[in-house]
C-alpha positions as CSV (number, residue, x, y, z in Angstrom):
1,X,-4.5,-17.0,-49.5
2,X,-2.4,-15.1,-47.0
3,X,1.0,-13.8,-47.8
4,X,3.9,-15.7,-46.2
5,X,6.7,-13.3,-45.2
6,X,10.2,-13.8,-43.7
7,X,11.0,-11.8,-40.7
8,X,14.7,-11.0,-39.7
9,X,15.6,-9.4,-36.4
10,X,18.4,-9.7,-33.8
11,X,18.3,-12.9,-31.7
12,X,21.8,-13.5,-30.4
13,X,22.6,-11.9,-27.0
14,X,24.9,-12.0,-24.0
15,X,22.3,-13.8,-21.8
16,X,19.6,-16.4,-22.2
17,X,17.2,-13.8,-20.7
18,X,18.1,-11.3,-23.5
19,X,17.7,-14.0,-26.2
20,X,14.2,-14.8,-24.8
21,X,13.4,-11.1,-24.9
22,X,14.5,-10.9,-28.5
23,X,12.4,-13.9,-29.4
24,X,9.3,-12.5,-27.6
25,X,9.8,-9.2,-29.4
26,X,9.6,-10.8,-32.8
27,X,6.7,-13.0,-31.9
28,X,4.8,-9.8,-31.0
29,X,5.8,-8.3,-34.3
30,X,4.5,-11.3,-36.2
31,X,1.3,-11.2,-34.2
32,X,0.8,-7.6,-35.3
33,X,1.6,-8.5,-38.9
34,X,-1.2,-11.0,-38.8
35,X,-3.6,-8.7,-37.0
36,X,-2.9,-5.5,-39.0
37,X,-1.8,-6.8,-42.4
38,X,-3.1,-10.4,-42.6
39,X,0.5,-11.6,-43.3
40,X,1.9,-14.8,-41.9
41,X,5.3,-14.1,-40.5
42,X,8.1,-16.6,-40.2
43,X,11.1,-15.8,-38.0
44,X,13.7,-18.6,-37.7
45,X,14.6,-17.6,-34.2
46,X,11.0,-17.9,-33.0
47,X,11.0,-21.5,-34.2
48,X,14.4,-23.3,-34.5
49,X,15.7,-22.6,-31.0
50,X,13.1,-25.1,-29.8
51,X,15.4,-27.8,-31.0
52,X,18.7,-26.1,-32.1
53,X,21.0,-24.1,-29.9
54,X,22.2,-20.7,-31.1
55,X,25.1,-21.1,-28.7
56,X,26.4,-24.2,-30.7
57,X,27.9,-22.8,-33.9
58,X,27.0,-25.9,-36.0
59,X,23.4,-25.8,-34.8
60,X,23.2,-22.1,-35.3
61,X,24.5,-22.5,-38.9
62,X,21.9,-25.2,-39.5
63,X,19.2,-22.9,-38.2
64,X,20.2,-20.2,-40.6
65,X,20.3,-22.7,-43.5
66,X,16.8,-24.0,-42.6
67,X,15.5,-20.5,-42.3
68,X,16.8,-19.7,-45.8
69,X,15.1,-22.8,-47.1
70,X,11.8,-21.5,-45.8
71,X,12.7,-18.0,-47.1
72,X,12.5,-19.4,-50.7
73,X,8.7,-19.8,-50.4
74,X,8.1,-16.4,-48.8
75,X,6.8,-13.4,-50.8
76,X,8.8,-10.6,-49.0
77,X,11.2,-10.0,-46.1
78,X,10.8,-7.6,-43.1
79,X,14.1,-6.5,-41.4
80,X,13.0,-5.4,-37.9
81,X,15.0,-3.2,-35.6
82,X,17.8,-0.7,-36.0
83,X,20.6,-3.3,-35.5
84,X,21.7,-5.7,-38.3
85,X,23.5,-8.7,-36.9
86,X,25.8,-11.1,-38.7
87,X,23.0,-13.7,-39.0
88,X,20.6,-11.0,-40.4
89,X,23.3,-10.0,-42.9
90,X,23.4,-13.6,-44.2
91,X,19.6,-13.6,-44.4
92,X,19.4,-10.3,-46.3
93,X,22.0,-11.4,-48.7
94,X,20.0,-14.6,-49.4
95,X,16.8,-12.6,-49.8
96,X,18.5,-10.4,-52.4
97,X,19.7,-13.5,-54.3
98,X,16.2,-14.9,-54.2
99,X,14.8,-11.6,-55.4
100,X,12.5,-10.9,-52.4
101,X,11.3,-7.4,-51.7
102,X,13.0,-6.2,-48.5
103,X,11.2,-3.8,-46.2
104,X,13.2,-2.3,-43.4
105,X,11.3,-1.6,-40.2
106,X,13.6,0.2,-37.8
107,X,10.7,1.1,-35.4
108,X,7.7,-1.3,-35.4
109,X,5.6,1.1,-33.4
110,X,5.7,3.7,-36.1
111,X,5.3,1.0,-38.8
112,X,2.1,-0.4,-37.2
113,X,0.7,3.0,-36.3
114,X,-0.2,3.4,-40.0
115,X,-2.7,0.6,-39.7
116,X,-4.8,2.0,-36.8
């Protein structure tokens, strides 16, 4: 069985275009996780914005809460990028309370270069 992992990275941005860029960035990271490590990544901001708005504080909070519910069945957490946002801080805190191993990946290119 493949390992399910939680992936945290920045999503919120000043423009919709930047938010889409952040979403695509993490989708690419999860694709590489699967290809290089055989891990199934779950990033809330790659899924929940399909039906919840990050610009609506109530819906944003619901998305974070739903993400943490999924986190509880994950085997580890990856924190991707060099910036830790407020939402990521909440996720990291929850991961520590759950007891997940947390792996910080400030530079995915360097991280994945070890698998080629």
